[in-house]
C-alpha positions as CSV (number, residue, x, y, z in Angstrom):
1,M,28.3,74.5,64.9
2,I,25.5,74.7,67.5
3,D,26.5,76.0,70.9
4,P,25.3,73.3,73.4
5,D,25.0,76.2,76.0
6,P,22.9,78.9,74.3
7,S,23.0,81.0,77.4
8,G,26.7,81.5,76.9
9,R,27.2,80.7,80.6
10,G,29.6,77.8,80.0
11,R,31.7,80.0,77.7
12,V,31.9,82.7,80.3
13,L,32.9,80.2,83.0
14,R,35.6,78.7,80.7
15,L,36.8,82.2,79.9
16,R,37.0,83.1,83.6
17,G,38.8,79.9,84.3
18,A,41.3,80.6,81.5
19,L,41.8,84.2,82.8
20,L,42.2,82.9,86.3
21,A,44.8,80.3,85.2
22,F,46.6,83.0,83.2
23,G,46.5,85.3,86.2
24,V,47.9,82.7,88.5
25,A,50.6,81.8,86.0
26,G,51.3,85.5,85.5
27,L,51.7,86.0,89.2
28,M,54.0,83.0,89.5
29,V,56.2,84.4,86.7
30,A,56.0,88.1,87.6
31,G,55.9,87.7,91.4
32,G,57.5,84.4,92.2
33,A,58.5,85.7,95.6
34,S,54.9,86.4,96.6
35,A,53.8,83.0,95.4
36,K,56.5,81.4,97.6
37,A,55.7,83.7,100.5
38,Q,52.0,82.8,100.3
39,S,52.9,79.1,100.4
40,L,55.3,79.7,103.3
41,G,52.4,81.6,104.9
42,Q,50.1,78.6,104.4
43,G,52.7,76.4,106.2
44,I,52.8,78.9,109.1
45,S,49.0,78.9,109.2
46,A,49.0,75.1,109.3
47,F,51.6,75.2,112.1
48,N,49.5,77.7,114.0
49,R,46.4,75.5,113.6
50,Q,48.5,72.6,114.9
51,D,48.3,70.8,111.6
52,Y,51.9,69.8,111.8
53,V,51.8,67.2,109.0
54,T,50.6,69.8,106.5
55,A,53.1,72.3,107.9
56,S,56.0,69.9,107.4
57,R,54.8,69.2,103.8
58,V,54.9,72.9,103.1
59,F,58.2,73.6,104.9
60,I,60.3,70.6,103.6
61,P,60.7,71.7,99.9
62,R,61.2,75.3,100.9
63,A,63.8,74.4,103.5
64,E,65.6,72.2,101.0
65,R,65.8,75.2,98.7
66,G,67.4,77.4,101.4
67,N,64.5,79.3,102.9
68,S,65.7,80.1,106.4
69,A,62.2,80.6,107.9
70,A,61.1,77.2,106.6
71,Q,64.3,75.7,107.9
72,T,63.7,77.1,111.4
73,Y,60.1,75.8,111.5
74,L,61.2,72.5,110.2
75,G,63.9,72.4,112.9
76,L,61.2,73.0,115.5
77,L,59.0,70.2,114.1
78,F,61.9,67.7,114.3
79,E,62.9,68.9,117.7
80,T,59.4,68.4,119.1
81,G,58.3,65.5,117.0
82,R,55.3,67.3,115.6
83,G,54.3,66.2,112.1
84,V,57.6,64.3,111.7
85,P,59.4,61.8,113.9
86,Q,61.3,63.5,116.7
87,N,65.0,63.7,115.7
88,Y,67.4,66.1,117.4
89,T,70.1,65.5,114.8
90,E,67.7,66.6,112.0
91,A,66.5,69.5,114.1
92,A,70.1,70.7,114.7
93,M,70.9,70.4,110.9
94,W,67.9,72.5,109.9
95,Y,68.5,75.0,112.7
96,R,72.2,75.3,111.7
97,R,71.3,75.9,108.0
98,A,69.0,78.8,109.1
99,A,71.3,80.0,111.8
100,E,74.2,80.3,109.3
101,Q,71.9,82.6,107.2
102,G,71.3,84.8,110.3
103,D,68.0,83.6,111.5
104,A,67.9,84.7,115.2
105,R,65.3,82.1,116.2
106,A,67.3,79.3,114.7
107,Q,70.5,80.6,116.4
108,Y,68.7,80.6,119.7
109,S,67.4,77.0,119.2
110,L,70.7,75.8,118.0
111,G,72.4,77.3,121.0
112,L,70.0,75.5,123.3
113,L,70.7,72.2,121.5
114,Y,74.5,72.7,122.0
115,D,73.9,73.6,125.7
116,R,72.0,70.3,126.2
117,G,74.0,68.2,123.8
118,Q,70.8,67.2,121.8
119,G,71.5,66.3,118.2
120,V,75.0,67.8,118.5
121,P,77.9,67.1,120.9
122,Q,77.5,69.2,124.1
123,D,79.6,72.3,123.6
124,I,79.1,75.2,126.0
125,V,81.3,77.6,123.9
126,E,79.3,76.9,120.7
127,A,76.1,77.2,122.7
128,S,77.2,80.6,124.0
129,K,78.3,81.8,120.5
130,W,74.8,81.1,119.0
131,L,73.0,82.5,122.0
132,N,75.1,85.7,121.8
133,L,74.3,86.1,118.1
134,S,70.7,85.4,118.7
135,T,70.4,87.9,121.5
136,A,72.1,90.6,119.5
137,A,69.8,90.0,116.5
138,S,66.5,89.6,118.3
139,P,63.7,92.1,118.3
140,P,63.4,94.1,121.6
141,R,60.3,92.2,122.7
142,V,62.3,88.9,123.0
143,R,65.8,90.2,123.6
144,E,65.5,90.3,127.4
145,S,64.3,86.7,127.7
146,R,67.1,85.5,125.4
147,A,69.7,87.5,127.3
148,R,68.6,85.7,130.5
149,I,69.1,82.3,128.9
150,R,72.4,83.4,127.4
151,D,73.5,84.7,130.8
152,A,72.5,81.4,132.5
153,V,74.7,79.5,130.0
154,T,77.5,82.0,130.5
155,S,77.4,81.5,134.2
156,K,78.5,77.9,133.7
157,M,81.6,78.9,131.7
158,T,85.2,79.8,132.6
159,R,86.6,83.2,131.5
160,G,88.6,81.4,128.8
161,E,85.4,79.8,127.4
162,I,83.5,83.1,127.5
163,A,86.4,84.8,125.6
164,Q,86.3,81.9,123.0
165,A,82.6,82.2,122.5
166,R,82.7,85.9,122.1
167,L,85.5,85.6,119.6
168,R,83.6,83.0,117.6
169,A,80.6,85.3,117.6
170,L,82.7,88.2,116.4
171,E,84.2,86.2,113.6
172,W,80.9,84.8,112.4
173,A,79.3,86.3,109.3
174,P,76.0,85.2,107.7
175,S,76.0,83.3,104.5
176,R,73.2,82.7,102.0
177,E,72.4,79.3,100.6
178,H,72.4,78.9,96.8
C-alpha cells in the first residue's frame, strides 16, 4: 500500500489526535472531578464575562446533578433574569438546594428572598435562620457585611421570633444530594 502522505505528517497528526483523545478520555476516567471542575470553571468564566446564556447552559446540568456551586449561580441567574427568564420561585428552589448542602452564598440569598417574600412566602423567622447560618459560615472578608444584613432583619423581629430562628439554625444540619 502506498502512503498518500510520504512525509508522514498526516500519520503524526493522526497519532497526536489519537493520543490527545486518549489523554482526554483518560483524564475523564481518572480525574472525573477535575473535568467537572474545569467545566464549572468555564461556567464561572462565562458568568464573569457576562455571557449569562453560556453560563446557564453550563450550570443547569451540574445543578441538576447536585453541584451546590452551580445551584447557587443558577439561583442568581434566575433571581436577576440573566441568561434565563427572571423567576424568583426557581431562584429560591436552586438556592434552597445549595443552602441545604451548606453553601453560605446560597443561604444568604435564600434568607434575603424570605425577608422580601420573593419566590417564597415572606417569613422573617426563616429569613433570620438562613442569614444566621450564612453569617456563621462566611469567610471573614464578607462576614461583617452579612452580619449587618442579618442584624437589620433581626431588628424587625420579636424576641420569640429571634429565639425561633436561632433554634432552627441550631437544629439545621447540611445534607448532600445524591
